[in-house]
N, C-alpha and C positions, 0 to 999 in steps of 0.2 A: 783729274776729277776725283778719282778714287783715293789719291794721296791726301787731298784736302779733306775728304770725308773721314778718312782714318784719323787724321790729326784732330778734327773736330770731336770725334768720338772719344779720343784719348783725353782731351781737355774736359769734356763733360764728365767722364769717369773720374778724372783727377779731382774735379770740383765736388762731385758727389762723395768721394772717399774722404776728402778734406772736411766737408761738412759733417759727415757721419762721425769722423774722428773727434771733431770739436764737440758734437752732441754727447758722445760717449764720455769725453773728458769732463765736460761741464756737469753731466749727470752724476759722475762719480764723486764730484765735490759737493753734491747736494746733501742736505741733512735728512737722512732716513730716520735718525733719532732726533727728536726735538731738542734734547739736551746735548747733542754732539756738536762740537765746534767745527766739524769737518776737517779738512786738511789744514794744518797750521805749519807755517814756515818758522823754524827755530823757536818752538814754544817756550823753551826755558828762558828765553830773553824777556818774556813778559808774563809768563805763568810760572812763578817760582813755587817749587814744592814746599809744603809746610812740614814742620817737624812736630809730630804729636807728642804730648807729654807722656813720659814713661816708655815711649817706643825707642828702638835703637836709632842712634844718630850715625849715619854713614859718613859724616863730614869729619868726625874726630874719633879718637880712640884713647884708651888709658895707657898706662905704662907697659902693660903686657899685650897690647894690641887688640884688646876687646872693645868693640864698639860701645860707646857710652849712650845713656838715655838722652832723649831730647831736652828734658829739663835739666839745666846745668846748675851746679852749686854756686852760691854767691862767692865773690872774691873774698879771700880770708881778710878779716878785720873790718869788713863793711857791715853796716846796720841799716834796717829799713828807715826811710825818711820819716821823721817825726817821732822815732822811737829812741828812748834813752835807756840803755842797759842798766840793770840794777846789780851792782857789783858785790852785794853781800849775800852769802849763801844762807840757806835755811838750816842753820846750825846754831848751837849755843854760842860759838865764837862769832858767827856772823851777827847774831842778835846783840851781843855785847859791843861789837865794833860799830854797829849802826847807832847804838845809843851814845857812843863817844863821839862819833864823827859826823853823823848826818845832821844837817841843819835845814830848816824849812826855807825853800827858795821863794815861796809865795809871800808877798808883802801882806801884813795884817791890816785890814781896813774893815769898816763896818759892813761894807757890801760882801766881803769875803766871809765874815762871820754869819751873815744871813744865808749865804750859799751853803755854808757848813751846817747850819741848822736844818736846811732843806734836805741835805744829804743824810744827816743824822736821823731825821724822821723817817727816811725811806729804808735805811740799811742797819741802823744800830738800836733804835729806840725799843724794839721788840724785846730785846734781852737786857740792854743796859739801862732802860728807863729814861724818862724825859729829863730827869735831873742828873743822870749818870750814876745813880745809886745802886745799879744792878737789880732794880726792882721792876723791870719791864714785865708785861703780861706773859711772856714766854719763860722768863727766868724761874718762875715758880714751878715749872714742869721739868726743869733741869736737875740733874743730880746735885749740882751746887751752883748757886747764882754767881754771876760775874762779880768781881770785886768792885767796890765803888771807886769812881774816878777821884773823888775828894777824900777817899780813905786810903786803902792800901796802894792805890795807883796815883796818889797825888803828886809824887815826885818822879813819875815815869817820864823820861826825856822824850822829846819829839821824835828822835830817831828810832827809838824802840816802839813807839806808837805806830809810826809809818811801817816799820818792819813787820809788826803784828798784823796790820791791815793787809799787807802784801802777801804774807805767807799763811796767816792764821796763827792762832795761839790757843793751846789746850783744846777746848771744845769748839772754839770759833774757827770757822773755815776761812780760806783765803778769799779776799774780795778783789784780787788783782784783775779778774776777768770782768768784774762789774764796774769798777771805778778806775779811771785813768790815773796816772801818777799825779797830775795836777789836782784832780778831785780828792785824792787821798791826802794830799798836803792841805787842801782846804778843810777837809774833815779834821785833820790834826789840830788846826787852829781852834776849831769849835770844841774839840775834846779838851784842849788845854784851858779853855774858858770854863768848862765844867769842873776841871780839876781845882780851880781857884774861885769858883763862883760862890758868892756870899749867900745866894739863894738856893744852894744845893740842899736837897732834902736829906734828912737823916734816914738811916735804914729803918724800914717799917712804915714809912710814910706812904700815902696813897699813890700807887703806881699809875692809876687811872688819871689822877689830877696832873701828875708830872708829864704824862704822855700827852694829855690834851694841850698843855702849855707849849710844848715843842711843835706839835702838829699845827696849832694856831699860828705860831711864828712862821712855820714853813708855808702855810697858806697865804700869809702876808707877803712872802717873797714871790710866790707865784702871781699874786695880784699886781705886783709892780712890774712884772715882765711884759 
């Protein structure tokens, strides 16, 4: 009788201890912190660590064993998608080479000329004037007005025009950050029209009238869109 009682007591105690251990184990896995994931088995398998920009990268090192930053350099010779490098430097030699070699890749159409007029009214007319005579409303306030497209710049080749828009020329700043390469070539087409326009105004003509003419043309382009 006493042996059976002892055995029963042992079973009860074993059950109680097992239950208590299970409770302790389960409670230890609970989320005391709402943001804590609790105990994770092999977390690197599904929670990959991120590499922060400009922080050290422990996965690779340079030639002298120093850990490199998280942001890696592009592969040599690669360029961003949609970007076309401009091979001519901002030098006198680059300017002359662009004039000899660069050709407009954008086909000339009436629609392209209309787009060029729209761009001209936004970026050029203030100094160069509506007819390209260098008689824009801002030109009078400059130390020297821009040369007329149909005058001193009449024979300026398309490559030099594009180069000047890209880097700037004399008092004119660069427009590369404001106009894409395609837009610059569209603008070149319109400037070439002004170079040979029969309606180009002579120096001293009304800058207000010439400006209104191009602005009206640009407004017509916007109305068609």
